[in-house]
C-alpha positions as CSV (number, residue, x, y, z in Angstrom):
1,M,40.8,123.4,-70.7
2,N,41.7,122.3,-67.5
3,R,39.0,121.3,-64.5
4,F,39.2,124.9,-62.9
5,E,38.2,126.9,-66.3
6,K,35.5,124.0,-67.0
7,D,33.8,124.9,-63.7
8,I,34.0,128.6,-64.1
9,L,32.4,127.5,-67.5
10,T,29.1,125.5,-66.1
11,L,28.5,128.4,-63.5
12,K,28.4,131.3,-66.1
13,E,26.3,129.3,-68.3
14,A,23.9,128.5,-65.1
15,S,23.7,132.2,-64.0
16,N,25.6,130.6,-60.5
17,L,29.1,132.2,-61.0
18,R,29.7,134.6,-57.9
19,V,31.9,137.4,-58.4
20,L,32.9,140.5,-55.9
21,P,30.7,143.0,-55.8
22,D,31.5,146.9,-55.8
23,D,30.7,149.5,-53.3
24,V,26.6,149.8,-52.9
25,P,26.0,153.4,-54.2
26,A,25.1,156.1,-51.2
27,S,22.3,156.8,-53.8
28,M,20.7,153.8,-53.4
29,V,18.4,151.8,-51.0
30,N,20.4,148.9,-49.2
31,L,18.2,146.0,-49.4
32,S,21.4,143.2,-48.9
33,S,22.8,144.1,-45.4
34,N,22.6,142.4,-42.2
35,D,22.9,146.0,-40.3
36,Y,19.7,145.2,-39.0
37,L,19.6,148.5,-36.9
38,G,21.2,150.6,-38.9
39,L,24.0,152.0,-36.4
40,S,26.8,151.3,-39.0
41,E,25.3,155.0,-40.3
42,R,24.8,156.1,-36.8
43,A,28.2,158.6,-36.9
44,D,26.8,160.3,-33.4
45,L,27.8,156.8,-31.7
46,W,31.0,156.2,-33.4
47,Q,31.4,159.8,-32.1
48,E,30.9,159.2,-29.0
49,F,32.9,156.2,-29.0
50,A,36.0,157.6,-30.2
51,E,35.8,160.1,-27.4
52,R,36.3,157.5,-25.0
53,Y,38.5,154.9,-26.4
54,D,42.3,155.5,-25.7
55,F,43.5,155.1,-29.3
56,S,47.2,155.8,-27.9
57,T,47.0,152.4,-25.4
58,D,46.1,149.6,-28.2
59,K,47.1,148.4,-31.5
60,M,44.8,147.8,-34.8
61,S,45.9,144.3,-34.6
62,S,45.9,141.3,-31.3
63,C,49.1,140.2,-33.4
64,S,48.6,137.1,-31.8
65,S,46.0,134.5,-30.6
66,R,44.1,134.6,-27.3
67,L,46.5,132.3,-25.8
68,L,49.2,133.6,-26.1
69,T,49.4,137.4,-26.2
70,G,45.7,138.1,-27.8
71,N,43.6,138.2,-24.7
72,H,43.8,142.0,-24.0
73,S,41.5,143.7,-21.5
74,A,38.7,144.3,-24.3
75,Y,38.2,141.0,-24.6
76,R,37.7,140.5,-20.6
77,N,35.4,143.3,-20.0
78,F,33.6,142.7,-23.3
79,E,33.2,138.9,-21.8
80,S,31.8,140.2,-18.5
81,T,29.4,142.5,-20.2
82,L,27.8,139.5,-22.1
83,D,28.1,137.8,-18.8
84,V,25.8,139.8,-17.5
85,F,23.7,140.5,-20.7
86,Y,22.7,137.2,-20.7
87,G,22.8,135.8,-17.1
88,H,21.2,132.4,-16.1
89,G,24.6,131.3,-15.1
90,K,26.1,131.3,-18.4
91,R,29.6,132.5,-19.9
92,S,30.6,133.9,-22.6
93,L,33.4,133.5,-25.1
94,V,34.6,135.1,-28.3
95,Y,35.1,134.1,-31.6
96,P,37.0,136.3,-34.7
97,S,33.8,135.5,-36.5
98,G,30.2,133.4,-36.5
99,Y,31.9,131.2,-38.9
100,H,35.0,130.2,-36.5
101,A,32.3,129.9,-34.0
102,N,30.6,127.3,-35.4
103,I,33.4,125.4,-36.8
104,G,34.9,125.2,-33.6
105,V,32.6,125.0,-31.1
106,L,30.7,121.4,-32.7
107,P,34.0,119.7,-33.6
108,A,34.9,120.5,-30.1
109,L,32.4,119.3,-28.3
110,M,31.3,116.4,-29.9
111,D,33.0,113.3,-31.2
112,K,32.8,109.7,-32.8
113,R,30.8,108.9,-29.7
114,D,28.0,111.1,-30.1
115,L,25.3,112.2,-32.4
116,I,24.2,115.5,-34.3
117,V,20.6,116.2,-35.1
118,A,20.9,119.4,-37.1
119,D,17.5,121.0,-39.3
120,K,18.1,120.7,-42.8
121,L,18.4,124.3,-43.6
122,S,21.1,125.4,-41.1
123,H,23.2,127.7,-42.8
124,A,26.7,126.9,-44.1
125,S,29.1,127.4,-41.0
126,L,26.7,125.0,-38.9
127,I,27.2,122.1,-41.9
128,D,31.1,122.4,-41.9
129,G,31.5,122.4,-38.1
130,M,29.7,119.5,-38.3
131,R,31.5,118.1,-41.7
132,L,34.9,118.9,-39.6
133,G,34.0,117.0,-36.7
134,S,33.5,112.8,-36.3
135,A,30.2,112.7,-35.1
136,T,27.7,111.0,-36.4
137,V,25.1,114.0,-38.5
138,E,21.4,113.2,-38.7
139,R,19.3,116.0,-40.7
140,F,15.1,116.9,-39.8
141,S,13.5,118.3,-42.3
142,H,13.2,121.9,-41.6
143,N,11.0,122.7,-38.1
144,D,9.5,119.2,-38.5
145,M,9.0,118.3,-35.1
146,A,8.0,114.9,-35.9
147,H,10.6,114.3,-37.6
148,L,13.3,115.3,-34.8
149,R,10.9,112.9,-32.8
150,K,11.2,109.6,-35.0
151,I,14.8,110.5,-35.1
152,L,15.9,110.9,-31.8
153,E,13.7,107.6,-31.0
154,K,15.6,105.6,-33.3
155,H,19.0,107.2,-32.6
156,R,19.6,108.8,-29.1
157,D,20.2,105.4,-27.1
158,S,23.3,104.4,-29.3
159,Y,25.5,107.5,-28.6
160,D,26.9,109.0,-25.7
161,E,25.9,112.3,-26.2
162,C,23.7,113.9,-28.5
163,I,23.0,118.1,-29.7
164,I,20.2,119.4,-31.5
165,V,21.1,121.7,-33.9
166,T,18.9,124.9,-34.9
167,E,19.3,128.5,-36.0
168,S,16.5,130.9,-34.4
169,I,15.7,132.9,-37.3
170,F,16.8,131.0,-40.6
171,S,19.2,133.1,-42.5
172,M,17.7,132.4,-45.7
173,D,13.6,132.5,-45.1
174,G,13.4,134.6,-42.0
175,D,11.1,132.5,-40.4
176,I,11.8,130.9,-36.5
177,A,12.8,127.5,-35.3
178,P,9.8,126.3,-33.0
179,L,12.4,126.4,-30.2
180,R,9.9,125.2,-27.1
181,E,9.4,122.3,-28.3
182,L,12.9,122.1,-29.5
183,V,13.5,122.3,-25.9
184,E,10.5,120.0,-24.5
185,L,12.1,117.3,-27.0
186,K,15.8,118.1,-25.7
187,R,14.6,117.1,-22.0
188,E,13.2,114.2,-23.0
189,F,15.8,112.4,-25.0
190,R,18.4,113.6,-22.8
191,A,19.8,115.8,-25.3
192,M,21.7,119.6,-25.7
193,L,20.4,122.1,-27.5
194,Y,22.1,124.2,-30.3
195,V,20.5,127.7,-30.9
196,D,22.5,129.7,-33.8
197,E,21.0,133.5,-32.9
198,A,23.0,134.8,-35.7
199,H,19.9,137.1,-37.3
200,A,18.1,137.6,-33.8
201,F,20.9,138.7,-31.5
202,G,20.0,142.5,-31.2
203,V,16.8,142.5,-32.8
204,R,14.6,140.5,-30.8
205,G,14.4,139.9,-26.8
206,P,13.7,142.2,-23.8
207,K,17.2,143.7,-24.8
208,G,18.4,142.8,-27.8
209,E,19.1,138.8,-26.4
210,G,17.7,137.0,-29.2
211,V,14.6,134.9,-29.9
212,C,15.5,132.8,-26.8
213,A,15.3,135.1,-24.3
214,E,12.2,136.6,-25.9
215,L,10.6,133.1,-25.3
216,G,12.1,132.5,-22.3
217,I,13.9,129.4,-22.5
218,L,17.9,130.6,-21.9
219,P,18.3,128.1,-19.2
220,D,17.7,125.3,-21.2
221,V,20.3,126.6,-24.1
222,D,23.2,124.4,-23.8
223,V,24.7,126.7,-26.8
224,L,23.8,129.9,-27.9
225,V,25.9,131.6,-31.0
226,A,25.6,135.2,-32.3
227,T,27.7,137.1,-34.6
228,L,28.8,140.5,-34.4
229,G,28.9,141.5,-37.4
230,K,25.1,141.9,-38.2
231,A,22.4,144.3,-36.1
232,I,25.6,145.7,-34.2
233,A,27.9,146.8,-36.5
234,S,31.1,145.0,-35.3
235,S,33.2,141.8,-36.1
236,G,33.5,138.6,-34.5
237,A,31.1,136.1,-32.9
238,F,30.9,135.0,-29.4
239,C,29.0,131.7,-27.9
240,M,27.4,131.4,-24.3
241,V,27.8,128.4,-22.5
242,S,28.3,126.8,-19.1
243,D,31.4,127.5,-17.0
244,I,32.4,123.6,-17.5
245,L,32.0,124.1,-21.0
246,R,33.7,127.7,-21.6
247,Q,37.0,125.8,-19.9
248,Y,36.4,122.6,-22.2
249,L,36.2,124.8,-25.4
250,I,39.2,127.3,-24.4
251,N,41.1,124.3,-24.1
252,H,39.7,122.1,-27.5
253,S,38.1,124.7,-30.0
254,R,40.6,124.8,-32.8
255,S,39.2,128.4,-34.7
256,M,39.7,129.6,-31.5
257,I,43.2,128.6,-30.1
258,F,44.8,128.6,-33.5
259,T,43.8,132.1,-34.8
260,T,45.2,135.2,-34.8
261,G,42.1,137.7,-31.8
262,L,40.4,140.5,-33.2
263,A,41.4,143.9,-32.8
264,P,41.2,145.7,-29.5
265,I,39.5,148.2,-30.9
266,N,36.7,145.8,-32.5
267,V,36.2,144.4,-29.5
268,A,35.9,147.8,-27.6
269,W,33.4,148.7,-30.1
270,S,31.0,145.5,-29.9
271,D,31.0,146.1,-25.7
272,F,30.2,149.7,-26.4
273,I,26.9,148.7,-28.3
274,V,26.1,145.7,-26.8
275,N,26.0,147.9,-23.1
276,R,23.3,150.2,-25.1
277,L,21.3,147.7,-26.8
278,P,18.4,147.9,-23.7
279,D,17.9,151.2,-24.9
280,M,17.4,150.5,-28.3
281,Q,13.8,148.9,-28.1
282,S,12.6,151.7,-30.5
283,L,14.6,150.8,-33.0
284,R,13.6,146.8,-32.6
285,D,10.2,148.5,-32.9
286,N,10.7,150.3,-35.4
287,L,12.0,146.6,-37.4
288,S,9.2,145.1,-36.7
289,A,6.8,147.4,-37.8
290,L,8.4,148.2,-41.0
291,S,9.4,144.4,-41.9
292,A,5.3,143.5,-41.2
293,S,4.2,146.3,-43.3
294,F,6.8,145.6,-46.4
295,A,5.8,141.8,-46.3
296,S,2.3,142.4,-46.7
297,L,3.2,145.0,-49.8
298,L,5.0,141.8,-51.4
299,G,2.3,139.6,-50.6
300,A,4.6,137.7,-48.3
301,T,4.3,136.5,-44.6
302,T,7.4,136.7,-42.5
303,D,8.5,136.2,-38.8
304,S,11.3,138.3,-39.2
305,Q,12.9,141.3,-40.6
306,I,14.4,139.0,-43.8
307,I,11.6,138.9,-46.2
308,P,12.2,136.1,-49.3
309,Y,10.8,136.5,-52.5
310,V,11.5,133.2,-54.1
311,T,11.5,133.6,-58.0
312,G,12.5,130.5,-59.2
313,S,15.8,129.6,-61.8
314,N,19.0,131.6,-61.0
315,E,18.4,133.6,-64.5
316,S,15.2,134.7,-62.8
317,A,16.9,135.8,-60.0
318,V,19.6,137.6,-61.4
319,S,17.6,139.3,-63.9
320,M,14.8,140.7,-61.2
321,A,17.9,142.1,-58.7
322,K,19.4,143.8,-61.9
323,A,15.5,145.5,-62.7
324,L,15.6,146.5,-58.7
325,R,19.4,147.6,-58.8
326,D,18.3,150.1,-61.8
327,G,15.2,151.4,-59.7
328,G,17.7,152.3,-57.0
329,F,16.6,149.3,-55.0
330,Y,20.5,147.3,-54.1
331,V,19.0,143.8,-54.1
332,L,21.5,141.0,-54.4
333,P,20.3,137.4,-56.0
334,I,20.3,134.3,-54.5
335,R,21.1,131.1,-55.6
336,Y,22.0,127.5,-55.5
337,P,24.2,125.9,-53.5
338,T,23.3,128.6,-50.8
339,V,19.4,127.6,-51.8
340,P,17.9,124.6,-53.2
341,Q,17.5,124.3,-57.1
342,G,14.8,126.0,-58.3
343,K,13.9,128.1,-55.1
344,A,16.6,131.2,-56.0
345,R,15.1,134.6,-54.4
346,L,15.5,137.8,-53.9
347,R,16.5,138.0,-49.7
348,F,15.1,141.9,-48.9
349,S,17.2,142.3,-45.5
350,L,15.9,145.3,-43.9
351,K,17.1,147.9,-41.6
352,A,15.3,150.1,-38.5
353,N,16.1,153.3,-39.7
354,M,14.3,152.6,-43.5
355,S,10.5,154.0,-43.7
356,I,8.0,152.0,-45.3
357,G,7.6,155.4,-48.0
358,Q,11.4,154.2,-49.1
359,L,10.1,150.7,-50.6
360,D,7.1,151.8,-52.0
361,G,8.8,151.3,-55.8
362,V,9.8,147.8,-55.3
363,M,6.7,146.1,-55.6
364,S,6.0,148.4,-58.8
365,I,9.2,147.1,-60.5
366,I,8.7,143.0,-59.6
367,K,5.1,143.7,-61.1
368,N,6.7,145.3,-64.5
369,N,9.0,142.8,-64.9
370,E,6.5,140.0,-63.7
371,A,7.8,138.0,-67.1
372,L,11.1,138.0,-65.5
373,L,9.5,135.1,-62.9
374,D,9.4,131.3,-62.8
375,K,6.3,131.0,-61.0
């Protein structure tokens, strides 16, 4: 048995083997999607877009990187939309995905003379972005500002540049970073602030810009990253930075320079939806109310539309997820290494077009299968 076969066997024995799932059956309530506003199900929006978009002029691929022949007009139109949408002198730069953005921005901006201080629960693409670069990396306990302060007091003066890295809404716990406190520390220690708004873009803020806009701190955020494949049902990602940082990234961000650009139709669809985000406040309100009601049903607390239900072991998460799927609720287990060992969970991800009536059966299934839990 070679090491690859041994690894697969070990994963199976630990109930930790990943497989690619089939399509979600139409009869099931999908609680594992990041389609937070339910826009992927909006045939009316797609019809309106199709009537406006000239399919005869663009191919289904850019066929090149943006720095060669892939920087089509759809990119320029969309980035102009984002620049106005966010304001405060910020400039946008579109990437093929959130993963591309995080593994491209951090290594480009920070080198061996610099320090990155990141929340310990920062997600995988941020971690990989830190690993790919040569900067020194320190991690502070999740949302612990006292610990962050100690790290900055000890290390900041030993480095040229320093950047504090966090998510706004954390992807596995659904809680929110103390962004105002982070801004204060950023100012005190002459640092930059990097905020990944992947799970907030579209669903928070006055127009859907995210939590930074909601809290009024956009001018203090040096790098804001958001994805297009979640709430706005498209693909790709973007960062909002100063004009000088945008120019710098165009010249140094390898994951943008050395990859084929997004298809024009994807960029045009993103532009179409972002222009409509300010008019979708009712969806954001519905999602907020639904999240609070469902969390109460589970006996949980939440700051967002992401509601974790910790089961304990991998086996318990897998078994409970199966019981829910058998009952008509599509929920996938979240296991190590995505979350710490012993913290396997069901991650309920809600959508604005759901109703609390659709979700009533979740708690009864959990109660009827309490023997599966490790808590």
